[in-house]
N, C-alpha and C positions, 0 to 999 in steps of 0.2 A: 584465048582466055580460059582460065581454069573452069569457070562456071559453065562453059559451053558443053563440057562433057556431062553435065548433070541435067541438060535440058529435058532428057527423057522423063525426069521426075515431074515435069510439069503436066504430064499426062494423067497425073493423079488428081487433077482438078475435079471437084465435085460438081456435077452438072445441075446444081441448084444454087440459088443465092438467098441466104437467110438474112435479110436486112430489114425486114419489116413485116407487118401482118399482111398476109395474102388476102386480098379482098375478093372473095368469090361468092356469088349468090348460090345458096344451097336450098333445095326444097326438101321437106320432110313428108314422107308418105303418111296419110292419115286414114283411120278407119271410119266407118260410117258414123260412129258416135263422136267423131271429132278428136279422139285421142290419138296422140302420136304413135305410129307403128314403128317399124324398124327404120332407124335413121339411114340417110345416104351413106354416112361414114361407116356404119356397121355393114351395109350391103357391100361397100367397096372392100372392107376388110375380109368379109366372108368369101367373096368371089375371087379375091386375089391375095390371099394371105401369104403367098410365097413371094409377092412383089414388095418393093420398097417405094412408098409414095414419095414423089419429089416435092410435095407441098410442105412449106415450113413457115413458121412465124417467129417473131421476137416481140416480147412485151416487157415493159419496165414495171408491170404490176404482177403480183404473184398469181400463178395459175392454181387457185384453190378449188378443189373438187366441190361442186355444188354452186359455184359462182357463175354468173352469166358469161363472163369472159372464158372460163373453162368450157362451158357448154358450147359456145360459139366455135372455139378451137376444135372441139371434138366433132361437131357437126360438119366442119370443113374437111374432115378426114385427115387432119394434120398429122404428119409423121415427125418432122424435124422441129425442135424447139430450141432456138438459140437463147441461152440463159446468161445474159450479161447483168452486171450489177448485183450479183449474188455472192460471189467469192471475192472478198476484199482481204488480201494478205495483211494490209495495214490494220484492219479492224480485228482480224482473227488472231494475229500474233504481233501486237504492238511493241512487245519487248523482245529483243533478240534472245533466242534460246528459250523463250517462255512456251508454255503449253498453248495449244490451239484452243480457242474458246468455242467449242462445238455448240454450246447452247445458243449462240447467235445464228445458227443455221437451222433452227427448228422449222421455220416456214419453208425454207428451201427443201428440207427433207420431206415435208408433207407434199410439196409440189412433185418431187420425184416419185413418191409412192403413188400418187394419183395418176401421174403420167404413165407409169408402168402398167397400171390397170387398163389404160386406154391404148396401150402399145404405141406411145409417143416416144421418140428418141431424143434425149437431151444432149445438147452440145454446150458444155459448161466452160465459161470464160474465166480464166484466172488472171486478175490484174490488181491494180491499186496497191502499189508496193509501199511498205513502211519506209519512212525517211531514213532510218538507219541502214537501209539496204541499197539506196539509190546513188547514182553518180550525180554530184552537184553540177550545175551549169552556171556559166558566168553571165550576169546581167549588170551592166554598169560597174564592173569591177568587183561585184560581190557574188559569193556563192549562193545559189538558190537550190533548195531541195523540194522536189515535187513527187507526189505519189505516182505520177504517170511517167516519170523519168526512167531511163534504163537502169537495170540492176548492176551494181559493181561486180567485177570479175571475182573478187575475193568473197563476195556474198552468194555466189552461185551455189556452194554447198548448202547454205541455209535455205535457199529457194528449193533445191532438190529435196531436202528433208520435208519441207512444207508440202510440196506437190505430191510427194510419194505418200504421205499420210492421207491426203485427200483421195488419191486413187485407191489406196487400200481400203478405205472406209466406203467409198461410194461405188466401187465395182461390185460390192455385195449385191446379190440378187434382189433384195428388197428395194434398192435404189437404181440399179441397172445403168450406171453411167460408164460409158466406154469411149466417149468422144470428149477430148479436152483441147480447148483453144487457148493458146498462150498469149494473152494480151488482146487488145482491141484497137484496131487501126494503129498498128505499131510504127508505121512509116511516117510519123509526125515528129518534128523537132519540138521539144518542150518549150523552146523559146517563142514559138509561134502561137501558143495557147496559154490561157491562165494557169496558175499553179494548181496542182491537184485536180487536173482536168480528167474527163472521161476517156480521153484518147490513150493510146499505149505509150507514145512518146519515147520510143527507142531511137528515133531519128536524130541525125546530126548533119545539119546542112553544110558544115565545114568539111565533112568527110566525103571523098569522091564516091563512096558507096553508101552514103547517107545513113551510116550506122548499121547497115545490114550485116556487116561482118561480125560485129559484136553480138547481135541477136543470134546469128548463126552459131557462134561459139556457145551461147547459152543452150541452144537446141541440142548441141552435141553432148552436153552433160545431163540435161533434164530428160530428154526423150528416152535414153536407156533406162533411167530410173522408173519412168512411167511404164515402159514395156515390162520391166522386171516385176512390177507390182500387179500388172494386169496384162496377160498375153493377148487379150482381145482389144486393148486400148488402141485408139486412133488419135494421132497428134495433129492438130491443126495449127498452121501459122496464124498468128493474130491477124484477123481480117484486114487486108490492105485497103487503105483509103484511095491510093493512086489518084490523087486529086488533079494532077496536071502532068501530061507527058513531056512537057517542055521545061527546059532549064529556066528558072526564074532567078535573076541576080540576087534578090534579097532572101530567097527561100531555098535555093539549090535545086537538085533534081531528085525528088523522092522516088522516081521510077528506078533508080539504081539500088534501092534497098534490097529488092529481090536478088539482083545480081550479086550483092554483097553476101547474102546468105549462101548462094551457090559457090562463090569465090573461095570460101573457107571450107568447102567440102561438106556442107550441112544438108545437101540434097537428100541423102538417105535418112535424115533424122526428122522428117515430117511426112505425113501421109496425105494430107489434104491442104491445098492452098486456096483459101477463099479470098475474094475481093469484093468491095462494096461499090454500089452505084445507087444514086438517089434521083429518081425521076418522079415528078408529081403530075397528077392528072387534074384534080380539083375541078371537075366538070368539063375539062377539055377532051376532045377526041384526038389523041396523039399516039402515033405508032412510033415509040422510041427505038424500035429495032431498025427502022429505016434511017436512023441517024438524025442529028439535029445540028444545024449550022452554028448554033449558039453555044455549043459545048466545045471544050478544048480537045475532046477526043474525036471530033467529027472527021478530021483528016486520016484518023487511024481506023475508021469504019464505024464510028458512032459511040 
């Protein structure tokens, strides 16, 4: 298979998983008068400033400097912040060829400035496509348009222009964005979720490669534009859901999405391949690393 030649690119996996807030207990040193001294986060940063912390969070609320949420993130020594639900192509450029409405990103820009001060690394998700740019899909004989559906090939140039403007603006030192994730859980067929869903929805259950080839073709035109705008930029595949490793008659095999990306030679057009996993604790003492017989992934090692 063509994609077998690109397996070496899988070594680019980032050894962290940024899928939720990392719940870690942190103690703050105090002085005799009860006032907070140097935080654990600052101690870590000062002693190992040359290292990159693997700890990351994702929050659907703005990380505003001075807020309790921001303070907690800072106290954890957070480095990576996955910023989803910030960049909506649909909201920022609702009319094809129109100007980007930068005013809608004021809160986002304040987040970036505060994060830079605390040496946090933003990973910015670009998704939520305007209906004028997406491929319709058939439901009951009717065409349906959804903001989470795949972008039409003929609209790739418009997407390139949009993304390139974002990269040019936010690679500026005051914002310091160099990590861009193209979509969220892109290996989902839009027919399996409600219209305008939060998923990436580049999936196609009727395609043997589950839509991955089309997504790979997008990477081949968008990634060069990102790199041209910022030589420090790192391109992330939209975090894969990888919900089930088995073929499901009604849902296809989403595991082939990645194979599709590699099949079209898009391996060199991404730097990091994230995947998502959802494990809950809720008061239970469970070591998920040891596998769980109730998950579809248990036969694969957990």
